[in-house]
MIMARRO-580812 format. One record per residue (C-alpha): residue in three letters; x, y, z. Coordinates in Angstrom, 3 decimals, padded with zeros to 6 digits, always signed. Each point is the difference from the previous one (the first is absolute). Example, Ala and Ser with C-alpha at 12.3 -4.5 7.8 and 13.67 -1.06 7.14 Angstrom:
% residues 2
ALA;+012.300;-004.500;+007.800
SER;+001.370;+003.440;-000.660
END
This chain:
% residues 519
UNK;+000.002;+000.004;+000.003
UNK;+000.953;+003.678;-000.211
UNK;+000.543;+000.138;+003.816
UNK;+002.426;-002.911;-000.114
UNK;+001.928;+001.658;-002.824
UNK;+000.256;+003.152;+002.029
UNK;+001.430;-001.940;+002.957
UNK;+002.502;-001.772;-002.216
UNK;+000.946;+003.355;-001.579
UNK;+000.754;+001.401;+003.490
UNK;+002.114;-003.071;+000.728
UNK;+001.923;+000.353;-003.229
UNK;+000.665;+003.654;+000.665
UNK;+001.232;-000.884;+003.495
UNK;+002.395;-002.598;-001.434
UNK;+001.646;+002.619;-002.212
UNK;-000.089;+003.018;+002.332
UNK;+001.620;-001.306;+003.149
UNK;+003.578;-000.852;+000.760
UNK;+001.223;-003.602;+000.107
UNK;-001.118;-000.576;+003.584
UNK;-003.525;+001.396;-000.732
UNK;-000.264;-002.225;-003.059
UNK;+001.102;-003.051;+001.944
UNK;-002.609;+000.623;+002.678
UNK;-002.786;+000.577;-002.515
UNK;+000.880;-003.064;-002.008
UNK;+000.283;-002.160;+003.102
UNK;-003.317;+001.142;+001.456
UNK;-001.780;-000.329;-003.268
UNK;+001.260;-003.549;-000.672
UNK;-000.753;-001.090;+003.564
UNK;-003.577;+001.299;-000.282
UNK;-000.669;-001.432;-003.478
UNK;+001.785;-003.301;+000.606
UNK;+000.589;-000.466;-003.723
UNK;+003.746;-000.527;-000.164
UNK;+002.795;+002.284;-001.157
UNK;-000.443;+003.501;-001.366
UNK;+000.383;-001.138;-003.606
UNK;-002.922;-002.392;+000.426
UNK;-002.160;+002.755;+001.562
UNK;+000.984;+002.498;-002.735
UNK;-000.726;-002.564;-002.708
UNK;-003.443;-000.659;+001.585
UNK;-000.822;+003.703;+000.046
UNK;+001.158;+000.604;-003.545
UNK;-001.783;-003.074;-001.277
UNK;-003.218;+001.299;+001.598
UNK;+000.610;+003.352;-001.760
UNK;+000.484;-001.852;-003.306
UNK;-003.267;-001.847;+000.536
UNK;-001.766;+003.312;+000.720
UNK;+001.168;+001.332;-003.345
UNK;-000.983;-003.198;-001.816
UNK;-003.319;-000.898;+001.570
UNK;-001.488;+003.264;+001.216
UNK;+000.300;+002.174;-003.142
UNK;-003.203;+002.007;+000.539
UNK;+000.619;+000.980;+003.596
UNK;+001.775;+003.313;-000.748
UNK;+000.591;+000.817;+003.658
UNK;+001.728;-003.323;+000.653
UNK;+002.039;+000.241;-003.199
UNK;+001.057;+003.510;+000.953
UNK;+001.097;-000.943;+003.489
UNK;+001.733;-003.127;-001.164
UNK;+002.081;+001.918;-002.560
UNK;+000.749;+002.786;+002.497
UNK;+001.412;-002.596;+002.368
UNK;+002.042;-001.662;-002.659
UNK;+001.307;+003.450;-001.033
UNK;+000.886;+000.825;+003.622
UNK;+001.833;-003.370;+000.316
UNK;+001.975;+000.687;-003.232
UNK;+001.070;+003.371;+001.363
UNK;+001.835;-001.452;+003.022
UNK;+003.530;-001.304;-000.374
UNK;-000.329;-003.197;+002.000
UNK;-003.552;-000.795;-001.041
UNK;+000.739;+000.611;-003.729
UNK;+002.962;-002.438;+000.179
UNK;-002.331;-002.528;+001.572
UNK;-002.668;+000.488;-002.624
UNK;+002.458;-000.826;-002.784
UNK;+000.415;-003.504;+001.382
UNK;-003.709;-000.853;+000.014
UNK;-001.698;-002.149;-002.687
UNK;-003.100;+002.211;+000.017
UNK;+002.013;+003.144;-000.848
UNK;+001.782;-001.880;-002.808
UNK;-003.390;-001.051;-001.364
UNK;-001.270;+003.571;+000.192
UNK;+003.007;+001.345;-001.892
UNK;-000.279;-002.624;-002.761
UNK;-003.794;+000.159;-000.424
UNK;-001.141;+003.611;+000.513
UNK;-002.801;-000.294;-002.578
UNK;-003.843;-000.086;+000.033
UNK;+000.042;-003.723;-000.826
UNK;+001.626;-000.869;+003.293
UNK;-001.278;+002.857;+002.126
UNK;-003.578;+000.960;-000.991
UNK;-000.004;+003.102;+002.216
UNK;+002.087;+001.687;-002.758
UNK;-002.994;-000.277;-002.394
UNK;-002.438;+001.734;+002.329
UNK;-000.485;+003.706;-001.025
UNK;-000.382;+001.064;+003.660
UNK;+003.488;-001.383;+000.730
UNK;+001.772;+002.032;-002.682
UNK;+001.863;+002.186;+002.508
UNK;+001.154;-003.073;+001.847
UNK;+001.893;-001.219;-003.070
UNK;+002.461;+002.909;+000.492
UNK;+000.754;-001.045;+003.596
UNK;+000.283;-003.700;-001.006
UNK;+002.558;+000.672;-002.777
UNK;+001.946;+002.597;+001.972
UNK;+000.449;-002.563;+002.787
UNK;+001.023;-002.853;-002.303
UNK;+002.446;+002.278;-001.829
UNK;+001.580;+001.226;+003.218
UNK;+000.554;-003.624;+001.044
UNK;+001.325;-001.069;-003.400
UNK;+002.479;+002.880;-000.188
UNK;+001.219;-000.211;+003.579
UNK;+003.528;-001.476;+000.597
UNK;+000.026;-003.612;-001.399
UNK;-003.755;+000.276;-000.723
UNK;+000.216;-001.314;-003.566
UNK;+002.217;-002.891;+001.140
UNK;-002.234;-001.040;+002.954
UNK;-003.196;+000.331;-001.969
UNK;+001.565;-001.809;-003.055
UNK;-001.355;+002.722;-002.239
UNK;+001.568;+002.833;-001.989
UNK;-001.575;+003.430;-000.360
UNK;-000.527;-000.587;-003.722
UNK;-001.880;-003.241;+000.735
UNK;-002.081;+001.749;+002.660
UNK;-000.968;+002.652;-002.581
UNK;-000.859;-002.541;-002.762
UNK;-003.821;-000.297;+000.710
UNK;-000.394;+003.838;-000.049
UNK;+002.155;+000.400;-003.129
UNK;-001.970;-002.720;-001.791
UNK;-003.311;+001.727;+000.836
UNK;+001.399;+003.407;-001.141
UNK;+001.148;-001.626;-003.296
UNK;-003.463;-001.389;-000.642
UNK;-001.642;+003.368;+000.772
UNK;+002.556;+001.891;-002.052
UNK;-000.704;-002.102;-003.095
UNK;-003.679;+000.940;+000.030
UNK;-001.438;+002.644;-002.291
UNK;-001.326;+003.216;+001.633
UNK;-003.546;-001.286;-000.476
UNK;+000.700;-003.349;+001.600
UNK;+002.016;+001.564;+002.829
UNK;-003.023;+002.065;+000.955
UNK;-002.174;-003.097;+000.442
UNK;-001.365;-000.454;+003.553
UNK;+001.895;-003.208;+000.648
UNK;+003.265;+001.934;-000.219
UNK;-000.971;+002.401;+002.827
UNK;+000.973;-002.195;+002.965
UNK;+003.038;-001.399;-001.831
UNK;+001.361;+003.518;-000.508
UNK;-000.791;+001.155;+003.516
UNK;+001.636;-003.178;+001.366
UNK;+003.154;+000.432;-002.063
UNK;+000.471;+003.658;+001.022
UNK;-000.818;-000.720;+003.688
UNK;+002.541;-002.835;+000.007
UNK;+002.670;+002.061;-001.732
UNK;-000.540;+002.843;+002.434
UNK;+000.576;-002.302;+002.958
UNK;+003.126;-001.499;-001.604
UNK;+001.423;+003.417;-000.887
UNK;-000.637;+001.366;+003.531
UNK;+002.361;-002.696;+001.346
UNK;+002.933;+000.913;-002.277
UNK;+002.416;+002.093;+002.043
UNK;+003.197;+000.005;-001.955
UNK;+001.448;+000.460;-003.471
UNK;+000.496;-003.730;-000.637
UNK;-003.535;-001.143;+000.761
UNK;-001.610;+002.941;-001.786
UNK;+002.153;-000.615;-003.012
UNK;-001.093;-003.653;-000.023
UNK;-003.666;+000.986;-000.237
UNK;+000.701;+002.664;-002.642
UNK;+001.762;-002.559;-002.149
UNK;-002.958;-002.377;+000.300
UNK;-002.566;+002.608;-001.011
UNK;+002.018;+001.904;-002.668
UNK;-000.469;-000.031;-002.954
UNK;-002.769;-002.556;-000.519
UNK;-002.383;+000.716;+002.871
UNK;+000.162;+003.781;+000.609
UNK;-001.949;+000.937;-003.199
UNK;-003.086;-001.597;+001.548
UNK;-000.200;+002.885;+002.568
UNK;-000.679;+002.755;-002.522
UNK;-002.418;-002.263;-001.884
UNK;-002.004;-000.569;+003.180
UNK;+000.035;+003.727;+000.879
UNK;-001.447;+000.732;-003.423
UNK;-002.624;-002.768;-000.062
UNK;-001.156;-000.037;+003.644
UNK;+000.366;+003.753;+000.792
UNK;-003.611;+000.400;+001.096
UNK;-000.023;-003.005;+002.396
UNK;+001.323;+001.221;+003.357
UNK;+000.827;-003.413;+001.486
UNK;+002.277;-000.995;-002.937
UNK;+001.694;+003.336;-000.609
UNK;+000.664;+000.609;+003.766
UNK;+001.676;-003.374;+000.410
UNK;+002.138;+000.771;-003.043
UNK;+001.021;+003.521;+001.133
UNK;+000.775;-001.186;+003.547
UNK;+002.298;-002.707;-001.339
UNK;+001.680;+002.434;-002.351
UNK;+000.455;+002.527;+002.794
UNK;+001.794;-002.580;+002.073
UNK;+002.063;-001.174;-003.011
UNK;+001.136;+003.585;-000.746
UNK;+000.787;+000.850;+003.635
UNK;+003.745;+000.118;+000.567
UNK;-000.047;-000.841;+003.697
UNK;+003.368;-000.920;+001.502
UNK;+001.492;+000.910;-003.411
UNK;-001.071;-003.354;-001.379
UNK;-000.664;+001.322;-003.481
UNK;+003.661;+000.301;-000.808
UNK;+001.114;-001.370;-003.326
UNK;+003.531;-000.249;-001.497
UNK;+001.469;+003.209;-001.409
UNK;-000.316;-001.291;-003.588
UNK;-003.459;-001.482;+000.524
UNK;-003.053;+001.582;-001.769
UNK;-002.392;-001.507;+002.553
UNK;-000.740;+003.225;+001.907
UNK;-001.081;+001.618;-003.271
UNK;-001.980;-003.088;-001.019
UNK;-001.791;-000.023;+003.409
UNK;-000.953;+003.653;-000.451
UNK;-001.229;-000.666;-003.531
UNK;-002.286;-002.723;+001.313
UNK;-001.235;+002.370;+002.771
UNK;-000.605;+002.772;-002.563
UNK;-001.989;-002.292;-002.218
UNK;-002.303;-001.090;+002.858
UNK;-000.532;+003.568;+001.270
UNK;-000.637;+001.314;-003.499
UNK;-002.407;-002.863;-000.892
UNK;-001.969;+000.349;+003.212
UNK;+000.116;+003.769;+000.167
UNK;-001.052;+000.533;-003.607
UNK;-002.939;-002.294;+000.475
UNK;-000.959;+001.619;+003.309
UNK;+000.102;+003.464;-001.566
UNK;-002.321;-001.137;-002.831
UNK;-002.723;-000.788;+002.535
UNK;-002.639;+002.656;+000.718
UNK;+000.796;+002.041;+003.110
UNK;-001.767;-000.979;+003.247
UNK;-001.696;+002.434;+002.342
UNK;+001.893;+000.743;+003.183
UNK;-003.197;-000.921;+001.816
UNK;+000.090;-003.546;-001.380
UNK;+000.392;-002.179;+003.184
UNK;+002.107;-002.501;-002.021
UNK;+002.310;+002.557;-001.706
UNK;+003.014;-001.156;+001.971
UNK;-000.544;-003.692;-000.806
UNK;-000.893;+000.623;-003.653
UNK;+002.655;+002.630;-000.835
UNK;+002.238;+001.382;+002.660
UNK;+001.292;-003.270;+001.431
UNK;+001.435;-001.169;-003.279
UNK;+001.155;+003.486;-000.880
UNK;+001.924;+000.400;+003.279
UNK;+001.597;-003.465;-000.373
UNK;+001.057;+000.821;-003.584
UNK;+001.633;+003.169;+001.257
UNK;+001.613;-002.016;+002.837
UNK;+001.450;-002.470;-002.517
UNK;+001.473;+002.831;-002.077
UNK;+001.340;+001.681;+003.172
UNK;+001.824;-003.221;+000.944
UNK;+001.527;-000.311;-003.466
UNK;+000.910;+003.669;-000.266
UNK;+001.535;+000.139;+003.440
UNK;+001.656;-003.431;+000.046
UNK;+003.361;+001.219;-001.158
UNK;+000.524;-002.881;-002.480
UNK;-000.749;+001.787;-003.278
UNK;+002.127;+002.545;-001.863
UNK;-002.935;+002.011;-001.398
UNK;+002.182;+002.033;-002.402
UNK;+000.273;-003.128;-002.162
UNK;-003.622;+000.268;-001.087
UNK;+000.374;+003.464;-001.547
UNK;+003.417;-000.899;-001.479
UNK;-001.479;-002.874;-001.981
UNK;-003.435;+001.559;-000.673
UNK;-001.752;-002.533;+002.282
UNK;-003.358;+001.404;+001.086
UNK;-000.413;-002.292;+003.053
UNK;+000.819;+002.748;+002.536
UNK;-001.859;+002.816;-001.742
UNK;-003.125;-002.085;-000.592
UNK;-000.159;-001.203;+003.671
UNK;+000.492;+003.527;+001.379
UNK;-002.614;+001.353;-002.429
UNK;-002.616;-002.592;+000.938
UNK;+000.753;+000.312;+003.714
UNK;-000.320;+003.778;-000.127
UNK;-003.274;-000.191;-001.825
UNK;-001.327;-002.494;+002.474
UNK;+001.111;+002.169;+002.964
UNK;-001.478;+003.154;-001.439
UNK;-003.448;-001.558;-000.329
UNK;-000.330;-000.191;+003.799
UNK;-001.525;+003.076;+001.612
UNK;+001.870;+001.443;+002.962
UNK;-002.719;-000.923;+002.453
UNK;+000.200;-003.632;-001.075
UNK;+003.808;+000.022;+000.212
UNK;-000.331;+001.038;+003.691
UNK;-002.945;-002.303;+000.701
UNK;+001.839;-003.273;-000.653
UNK;+003.329;-000.487;+001.881
UNK;+001.472;-002.629;-002.296
UNK;-000.889;+002.052;-003.063
UNK;+001.519;+003.139;+001.439
UNK;+003.285;-001.682;+000.936
UNK;+000.279;-001.551;-003.484
UNK;-000.833;+003.384;-001.599
UNK;+002.413;+002.147;+001.988
UNK;+002.746;-002.584;-000.213
UNK;-000.307;-000.042;-003.810
UNK;+000.114;+003.796;-000.178
UNK;+003.118;+000.083;+002.217
UNK;+001.813;-002.558;-002.173
UNK;-001.054;+001.878;-003.146
UNK;+001.489;+003.262;+001.265
UNK;+003.087;-001.720;+001.420
UNK;+001.103;-002.031;-002.975
UNK;-002.054;+001.104;-002.957
UNK;-000.150;+003.734;+000.320
UNK;-000.101;+000.628;-003.729
UNK;-003.246;-001.963;-000.304
UNK;-001.484;+001.812;+002.990
UNK;+001.049;+003.529;-001.104
UNK;-001.029;-000.638;-003.658
UNK;-003.675;-000.427;+001.035
UNK;-002.526;+002.584;-001.082
UNK;-000.081;+002.900;+002.544
UNK;-003.579;-000.725;+001.078
UNK;+000.881;-003.716;+000.612
UNK;+003.258;+001.028;+001.799
UNK;-001.891;+002.366;+002.269
UNK;-002.660;-002.642;+000.682
UNK;+002.752;-002.264;+001.283
UNK;+001.567;+002.798;+002.055
UNK;-003.377;+000.736;+001.552
UNK;-000.285;-003.609;+001.191
UNK;+003.610;+000.177;+001.315
UNK;-000.832;+003.224;+001.865
UNK;-003.000;-001.682;+001.529
UNK;+001.914;-003.226;+000.862
UNK;+002.695;+002.029;+001.666
UNK;-002.545;+000.795;+002.727
UNK;-001.046;-003.648;+000.418
UNK;-000.160;-001.449;+003.553
UNK;+001.752;-003.094;-001.461
UNK;+003.697;+000.649;+000.382
UNK;+000.951;-002.286;-002.932
UNK;-002.221;+002.015;-002.377
UNK;+001.272;+003.357;+001.144
UNK;+003.563;-001.362;-000.421
UNK;-000.719;-001.049;-003.636
UNK;-001.399;+003.455;-000.744
UNK;+002.884;+001.841;+001.745
UNK;+002.551;-002.051;-001.986
UNK;-001.949;+000.719;-003.272
UNK;+000.349;+003.747;+000.732
UNK;+003.632;-000.400;+000.856
UNK;+000.736;-001.802;-003.286
UNK;-001.622;+002.805;-001.963
UNK;+001.555;+002.868;+001.988
UNK;+003.442;-001.669;+000.015
UNK;-000.101;-000.473;-003.783
UNK;-001.067;+003.651;-000.502
UNK;+002.727;+001.359;+002.241
UNK;+002.760;-002.240;-001.312
UNK;-000.733;+000.681;-003.652
UNK;-000.864;+003.718;+000.147
UNK;+001.494;+001.835;-003.004
UNK;+000.553;-003.176;-001.983
UNK;-001.540;-000.615;-003.391
UNK;-001.765;-003.232;+000.777
UNK;-003.365;-001.050;-001.361
UNK;-001.169;-000.907;+003.543
UNK;+000.662;+003.592;+001.175
UNK;-001.968;+001.380;-002.942
UNK;-002.949;-002.254;+001.053
UNK;+000.243;+001.135;+003.666
UNK;+000.341;+003.693;-000.983
UNK;-003.204;-000.354;-002.088
UNK;-001.884;-001.487;+002.994
UNK;+001.291;+002.766;+002.299
UNK;-001.082;+002.729;-002.388
UNK;-003.512;-001.464;+000.020
UNK;+000.006;-000.470;+003.748
UNK;+002.529;+002.558;+001.443
UNK;-000.984;-000.600;+003.601
UNK;+000.768;-003.752;-000.016
UNK;+003.265;+000.251;+001.979
UNK;-001.401;+002.639;+002.392
UNK;-003.110;-002.051;+000.886
UNK;+002.119;-003.093;+000.624
UNK;+002.438;+001.963;+002.119
UNK;-002.853;+001.444;+002.116
UNK;-001.581;-003.402;+000.503
UNK;+003.281;-001.639;+000.962
UNK;+000.885;+002.682;+002.595
UNK;-003.568;-000.019;+001.396
UNK;+000.209;-003.764;+000.439
UNK;+003.392;+000.328;+001.692
UNK;-001.251;+002.661;+002.410
UNK;-003.558;-001.042;+000.565
UNK;-000.357;-003.586;-001.348
UNK;-000.039;-003.369;+001.738
UNK;+003.358;-001.357;+001.242
UNK;+000.017;-003.091;-002.279
UNK;+000.287;+002.210;-003.040
UNK;+003.016;+002.022;+001.043
UNK;+002.768;-002.097;-001.463
UNK;-001.895;-000.410;-003.248
UNK;-000.626;+003.707;-000.563
UNK;+003.572;+000.979;+000.848
UNK;+001.463;-001.807;-002.970
UNK;-001.063;+002.387;-002.823
UNK;+000.313;+003.272;+001.920
UNK;+003.629;+000.730;-000.936
UNK;-000.461;-000.884;-003.626
UNK;-003.155;+002.103;-000.245
UNK;+001.655;+002.998;+001.671
UNK;+002.951;-000.224;-002.370
UNK;-002.244;-000.525;-003.068
UNK;-002.127;+003.073;+000.927
UNK;+001.541;+002.346;+002.596
UNK;-002.851;+002.435;-000.741
UNK;-002.538;-002.576;+001.187
UNK;+001.776;-000.280;+003.382
UNK;+000.270;+003.779;+000.291
UNK;-003.766;+000.370;-000.630
UNK;-000.817;-002.626;+002.652
UNK;+002.379;+001.633;+002.475
UNK;-001.695;+003.409;-000.486
UNK;-003.467;-001.557;+000.354
UNK;+000.919;-001.866;+003.175
UNK;+001.513;+003.142;+001.506
UNK;-003.132;+001.975;-000.835
UNK;-002.170;-002.337;+002.062
UNK;+002.031;+000.465;+003.160
UNK;+000.185;+002.757;+002.672
UNK;+003.027;+002.387;-000.086
UNK;+001.562;-001.882;+002.933
UNK;-000.389;-003.375;-001.800
UNK;+001.271;+001.504;-003.281
UNK;+003.380;+000.678;+001.607
UNK;+000.175;-003.530;+001.368
UNK;-001.036;-001.455;-003.357
UNK;+002.615;+002.026;-001.868
UNK;+002.625;-001.297;+002.332
UNK;-001.110;-003.631;-000.386
UNK;-000.095;+000.381;-003.813
UNK;+003.533;+001.559;-000.060
UNK;+001.285;-002.998;+001.979
UNK;-001.764;-002.344;-002.436
UNK;+001.754;+001.528;-003.024
UNK;+003.473;+000.450;+001.659
UNK;+002.762;-002.188;-001.444
UNK;-002.262;-001.538;-002.618
UNK;+001.583;-000.046;-003.476
UNK;-001.692;-000.038;-003.404
UNK;+000.565;-003.673;-000.479
UNK;-002.023;-003.243;+000.138
UNK;+002.826;-002.314;+001.100
UNK;-000.829;-002.304;+002.874
UNK;+002.028;+001.788;+002.594
UNK;-001.789;+003.311;-000.662
UNK;-003.398;-001.724;-000.047
UNK;+000.713;-001.678;+003.401
UNK;+001.180;+003.297;+001.518
UNK;-003.133;+001.800;-001.240
UNK;-002.257;-002.767;+001.334
UNK;+001.544;+000.386;+003.451
UNK;-000.509;+003.716;-000.181
UNK;-003.646;-000.475;-001.069
UNK;-000.586;-002.174;+003.078
UNK;+001.460;+002.693;+002.290
UNK;-002.002;+002.703;-001.858
UNK;-003.201;-001.920;+000.529
UNK;+000.601;-000.388;+003.709
UNK;+000.913;+003.642;+000.444
UNK;-002.802;+001.395;-002.151
UNK;-002.746;-002.128;+001.605
UNK;+000.932;+001.424;+003.430
UNK;-001.326;+003.467;-000.914
UNK;-001.920;-000.121;-003.347
UNK;-003.689;+000.861;+000.049
UNK;-002.496;-001.277;-002.571
END
């Protein structure tokens, strides 16, 4: 039962959390109470029961979930995972992780449990001596999934859209997501990439194009791809002469473009539609998240695309921007996952792809800056940090390249002519947040202050005059003194030492000013 699994889970956690003496006592007490022989016999009994749960109780989702959570917890521990590798049941699980042997995998309600199941098996298989003890290589473990992907990939678009393919696709992507989540180094990630490229990866864009309007399928695809693109622990790290980073981004671009283009072709939904998040924003935010992982993964030299007239980067940025700009500001702020994906994308765009950002039509550019200005004041520190960094990238570029004949500067100059108070409004908001805003935003808003002041000294002078005008004569003298200290020994440079010095001065200025400022 679920209660028994919980008790066993607590016992397992105890075995791996305590020191040797604690373990010894827990083992001894447990075996004395159960009277079932040595610890290997007891562990085998427990795991066999877990295997039977998975095999004979496929429709009891609660039991399946608790069983897999327990197996996952046992695989996490050092001692218990080594013990699991010696058990016949675990070897059977690793060799037969298909619907034919474990019917729970075919039940739609268990789809999310597939991810946990495959994450656990992969963790065990790739642990030290895992392949040897299980008598199974990673390639052999992947064989059933690869065979299914091959069959699906050979279907025409019409046949692939047939209802019988729905669960097969969801299952494949759920399984792959669990497997990918358990890859923590360059060697294991490279092994999966070599299995999937080049024959299996084209299926992803095909599914995004054919199943774009079916949330369950496209969400499972995008969640897998997001995990696959995520360079955690620097695992996506190919040889210097390898094209794999570029090939991975191409695949990502194809999926984002296929899904995004189809999504944009659908009629717009009313913001009052109670299912707007499920129908539109959930997939949109995941697609942006996938692209964010790829753009920020540091495994692609993006200059290659322009050099060889490859449109993969330009197309994906174009589709992502068009998707992002269809979302009203109120909706961006209403859904936390959507807002984080949106602001993260804008930050990466301004950080690494400034030409694309600055080349936008002025109305579109100002629409983005309006959302950034709003996000800067968010109560979520991560969102205000994304927005502050976006402003810093823009202001730093403007200051660093002033007087240079660069196309990006021409674009920026055009925007500033159309909206001359852009820098001054951002400067005022940043200083107001520093002086009057919540504490969690302080570090975020400090980042762009120096670059903004250097990019537009006039904007800072205007804010200074305005702030002084709101204070009494006595406070004006104190404020002048605090501002003079803030600007002392600060050079016209954006090197790290000068930034750090100015940040320290901003902290001191805030403390001093708040002691006497009146609203």
